[in-house]
N, C-alpha and C positions, 0 to 999 in steps of 0.2 A: 850442568849448564840449565836458567833460567828464565826463564818471558817474562819481563813486562812492559805494560805498555805507557806510554808517554806521548800527552797528545792522544793524536790519533794514530799512531805507530809505534810496533811492537822495534822491543828492545833486546836484545839478548844479551845475558849477562856469564860468562864462562873463568875460569883459572886455565892458564899456560903457567908449568912451573912457578906457582904457586905469587902469581904476577896477574890481580884482576883487572879482566878486557870486559870491556862493554862497548854491542856495534848496535847498530841501528838496523833492522830488517829491511824499511823502507816499505814495509807493506801494513796497513789496518789490519789485514786478513789473518786470524788467528791460523790456520791452516796454510797458508803461503808462510808465515812466520815460524810455524811449526817444521815445513820444511827446509827453511833456509838455515834454521838452529842444525840442522841435523847435518845438513851438509859442514854449517862451520866448525862444530862438533870435530865429525870426521880430516877435515882439514888442518884444523889445530892441533891431532893428535900427529897429519903426515910431515907439517913444518917444523915439528917439534924433532923430528927423527929425522930431518934434513929430507926428505923424499916428497917430492913429487907427484901428485893427485891424479894420473894417467889413467881415463878408460877410455877406451876403443867405442864404448857404446852407452858411453853418457847422452843424454838427452841435451835438447836445447834449453829446456827446461831448467833444470839440472845445472847448465851453465849459467844460464838468466840468474838462475838466485844466488851462485855463484858470483856473479857481477854484482848483482845489488846489492848486497855486504858487502862486499870488501873493495872495488871498484871506487865507490861514491857517484853510481849513478844519480843522473841529474832528472830530474821530473817531466824534463825533453826525453830522453830513454824511458823513461816509466810509461809516457802518455803510448811511446811508439810501441813500446812489448804489450802492451792489453791486445794492440792487432798481431804482431807478431806471435805472443807465443798460443793461442789460438788457432792457429797457422803449423806454427814449426815445434809446438812446445813437445809431443809428445815424437819427434824426429832424432833420432841416433846423429852424432854429426857429423859420421862418416857418412851420410844422406844426404845432406847439405849441400846442391850443388845448381849449375844452373837453369837444370830444368824445374827442382824445386820451386826455384825463386820464381820463372815463367807462371807455375801453377799457383802460384800464392800471388799474383797480380790478378789471373783469370780469378781467383778465387773470390777476390776483392771487388772487380769490377764486379760479379756475379749476387754480390751482396746489397752491391749500391752504388750511388754515381759515385765514383772518386776519382782525383786527375793522377794524372803521371808525377807530377811533381810532389803530389804527395806521397805516390808510393814510393819513387829516388828517394825521400827521407826515410821512409820506413827500410830498404834495403841498404841507406847506409846504416842505419844504426844496427843491422844483424852483423852490417862486415866490420862495423867499429868491434862489438862484443867478441865475433871470430879473432879478429887482431887482436886483441884481447886475450883470449883463452893462447894462441901462441907466444905471445911473450909470459903468459903462466905457465907455459909448459902442459899445458893439457888439450892441444891441438901440436902435430907437426906444422903446417901449413897451412893459408886462411883457401878453404875451396871457394870462394868470391873472391878473389885476391885481385881478379883479371873480369871481374864483372861489367861488363859495360851499361847505363844507366840511357833511359829511355828520353831522348831527346822533348825537353820541354819545350811549350810553344811559349812567346814573349805574352804575356799579357797585360793589358792596358793599367797603370795604376790608378786611382780616382786622386784629384790634387781636390783638397777643400779648397772653398774660393772663399773671401773673405766675408761675404755676403751670408754664407754658409756658419761660418767660424762665429761669427754676431747671434745667427739663431741658435745654434749648440750651446752655447755660453750660456742666455738665454733661459736657456730649458734644464740646463744641468744643475743636481741639485749642489748645497753648498761644498760637501766635502767634496763632489767630483771636480767641478770647476778649475781651482788650480791645477791640480794633475791633467786636466785637458791642454791647459794653458804651458804647462811646464813640458809636455809631447812637442806642443806644437811652435814653443822658441827657444828648446836646447837640442831635441831630435833624437832626444833617450828613447829605451824603447820600456815598454810598461815595467815590465820585472826592475828595470833600471831605477826606474820612477819611486816603485814602491818600495823597493829597497835603499834608497839616499836614506844618510846620514846623515843629523845637526854636523857632528863635529866635522864632515868633511864639504862643509860648505865656510866659506873666508870671506866674512862680510867686509871688512876695512878693504881686502882687496875685491871686491864685488865678480868672486869666480865659486865657482861649485868643482869639486873634482868628485865622481863617481864612484861610490862606494863599491857598488858589487855589478858586475856585466857578466854579458854570454859567456864573455870571452874572458880569459886571465890577461891579456892583450890591453881591451878594450877598459880594464880598471882603472880608477883615479887617472883619466884623462881630463883633459879641465876645459870647465867652458865659462865662456862670460857670462851674465846675468844680463840681461836687456832691465829697464827700469822697471816693468813693469811686473818682473818675477822678483827682484829684489823690493820690492813694496812688497808683495803676496808673503815672502817669506817673513819681512820684515815685520808683519801685523801677528804672525803663529810663531814667533821662533822660541827658540825650547834652547836648553845646555844641550844635550843629548839624545839619543834615541830616534826612531823613526823620521821624519818628516810627514810623511801624511798618514793622521789616524784619523779613528771613527768612533767618537765615543772611552776616546782614551785608549784605546785598541790598536795597533798597526792594521793599514788596508792590505789585506789582501789578495781580493779579485774585484773588480770591477766589471765584470761581461756586462750582468741583469745591469746595473746602473748605468754602463753606455747603452745598449739598448732601447730601454726605456726615453734614455736622452735621446735618442735619435727621431723615436716617434713621436715625443711632444715638440719637436724641433719641427716634421714636417720634412725632413729632406731623404734626401737615395741612402741607401746602406751605404757605411763604412766600416770596415777595420777599425781597429785604435789603431794598430801597425800604419794606418791609412794616413795618420797625421806626422809620421816618422819622415813619411814621404812626402809630404807637403811640407818641412819645414827642408827637407836638400832638394826641393824645386824650388822653391822662392829662394834660395842661395843660388840654387845655377842663375834664373831667372837674373837677378839681379849683378850678376856676371862674376859672381864667388867663384874661384878659381876651385878645380876639384881636389886637389891637395889637403886645401884647408877644410873644403866639406866633409872629407873621408877623414882629418884631423879630430875635426865637433863632433861627426857621431861616430868613432871608433871604428869605420869601416880600413879596411887593411889596404895597403898596396898595391894592392895588385890583383888579380884574381885570385890565387890560389889562396885557402885557408890558410895557410902553413908559411904567408909570407907577414913579414915585420912589420907593426904599423910607424904607418909616417910620420913625421918631425915636425913639426910647423912651430914659430916661434907666436909665443902670447900674443902681441900688438897685432898679428895679422889678425888672429882669432878675433880680436877687439874689434877692429878695421869691418870685417863681418860680422858680426851681430850689431854693432850698428847701421851698418848699410840696411841690415834684416829691418830694424828697427824702424828706422826711418821712412823704409819703403811700405811696413804693414799703416803707419801713419798716412801716410798719403792715400793710398788704396782705400784708406777707413773714411776719412776723408771725404771722399768720390763717390763712395758707396751711400754715406748717409744724405751729401747731396743730392744726393737721382732716391732717394726714398722721398723726399720731402719735395722733391718736382713730383715727383707722381703724384703725393697729398695733396699737392697746390694745385692740381690740374682738372678744371673743372668738366665735370661729369657729362658727354655727352647723349643727349634725352634722346632718343628716335619717337617717331610718328604709334608706334605702339605703345610706345610705355603712356602717353598719352590720353589716349582710347582706356588703360587700361585704369 
């Protein structure tokens, strides 16, 4: 078995019954890659002889290595594992239980201010990995199967006003401006926008099909284009590849540019994800039905993450986007008129001003 690096990830190459296999270890750390490589080698040999590698003393770190190497761990899983591994890494799987999860919560609260919602996401990921371990035969049952999540307090989600939108767009760098407009007028997630491909945009029908989504059901959903987005895409149109690039390279992250834009605009803090919430809120305010909003945004038809996505006819979606475009146009005109009136109002001079 051999390790080699492609980009910032280590890959393992090995042969099983004369067939060459190559698997990404999902890590940029040589040390972690070597550990994953060893586990892959052991697993390949056991699977070759149709033996399921069950080890009652397996640690969570070892299980996570298997999961990363073979289960297609996403960036979301890897991000959560950065918090989970320092605490659970050396624990044997048979010692992970409700009590250890409570200890983990206390451990995280003791290190920094972290909300219950964040810790619930961590617990959900470790539960997911343990369920995967049951499916693979590493565990007989999931010890966290029935563990309840902490009740989360509902937080107010900020909605960007038209005035704030204008300030943000005026302060944004050229490569970020169309991405912001995309978020506000399609409701797409940041990851969906940055992974959008030209091949999935139908210009004659003024229609966009989401190339890659956070969930499989959200992919290929159709979103009608506003005139503003259509004009932007027409100016930078290409035949294939990522829609949003910088110096001919795909844009991977916008966190720094987004924070700098907010600072220059002089407005309160917004997460980029709040633009997606702004899109949903605007649709709600103009009377678009919930089913249509969910279909445009790729939301499930029910509260369960396993529920199927709603099917809404394309004309209903186009009508919703037209209403949104008309509402934004009206609100923009009102905002501009208020600004003109403010500038035209004569300054009130007080007596103290004359004295100065």
